[in-house]
C-alpha positions as CSV (number, residue, x, y, z in Angstrom):
1,X,0.0,0.0,0.0
2,X,1.4,3.4,-0.9
3,X,0.7,6.8,0.5
4,X,1.5,10.4,-0.4
5,X,1.0,14.0,0.6
6,X,-1.0,16.7,-1.1
7,X,-1.9,20.2,0.1
8,X,-4.8,22.0,-1.5
9,X,-5.4,25.8,-1.3
10,X,-8.8,26.9,-2.5
11,X,-9.4,30.5,-3.7
12,X,-12.9,30.9,-5.0
13,X,-13.4,28.6,-8.0
14,X,-9.7,28.0,-8.2
15,X,-7.7,25.3,-6.4
16,X,-3.9,24.9,-6.2
17,X,-2.6,21.5,-5.3
18,X,0.9,21.2,-3.9
19,X,2.6,17.8,-3.9
20,X,6.1,16.3,-4.1
21,X,5.6,16.0,-7.9
22,X,5.0,19.7,-8.3
23,X,2.1,22.2,-8.5
24,X,-1.2,21.5,-10.2
25,X,-4.3,23.6,-10.4
26,X,-7.9,23.3,-11.2
27,X,-10.9,25.5,-11.9
28,X,-14.6,24.8,-11.6
29,X,-17.4,23.9,-9.3
30,X,-19.1,20.7,-8.0
31,X,-20.5,19.8,-11.4
32,X,-17.7,20.8,-13.9
33,X,-14.0,21.0,-13.4
34,X,-10.9,21.6,-15.5
35,X,-7.6,20.3,-14.0
36,X,-3.9,20.5,-15.0
37,X,-1.6,18.1,-13.2
38,X,2.0,18.9,-12.2
39,X,3.3,16.8,-15.2
40,X,1.2,18.8,-17.7
41,X,-1.8,16.6,-18.3
42,X,-5.2,18.3,-18.6
43,X,-8.6,16.8,-17.7
44,X,-12.2,17.8,-17.9
45,X,-14.5,16.2,-15.4
46,X,-18.3,16.4,-15.2
47,X,-20.1,15.2,-12.1
48,X,-23.6,13.9,-12.6
49,X,-26.4,13.6,-10.1
50,X,-26.0,10.5,-7.9
51,X,-22.2,10.8,-7.6
52,X,-21.4,9.5,-11.1
53,X,-18.6,11.4,-12.9
54,X,-17.2,11.4,-16.4
55,X,-13.7,12.6,-17.2
56,X,-11.6,13.0,-20.3
57,X,-8.0,13.9,-20.9
58,X,-7.8,16.9,-23.3
59,X,-5.0,18.4,-25.4
60,X,-1.5,17.1,-25.7
61,X,0.8,16.4,-22.8
62,X,3.1,19.2,-21.9
63,X,6.4,19.2,-23.9
64,X,8.4,19.5,-20.7
65,X,7.5,16.7,-18.3
66,X,9.3,14.5,-15.8
67,X,9.5,10.7,-15.7
68,X,9.3,9.2,-12.3
């Protein structure tokens, strides 16, 4: 079993995530969210009533990324 650390700072509809891998950020609300991970991946997530959610990676991966 693995574990990690992540600190989130919420500023209105924006959230900044700090982790050992870097800084990620997201924008949205409970139903619709756009996220960029520390390694440059981008996701769109839509949450449906009842707790179901649908997510999709968008765009290309950042040109400058790290391999861990």
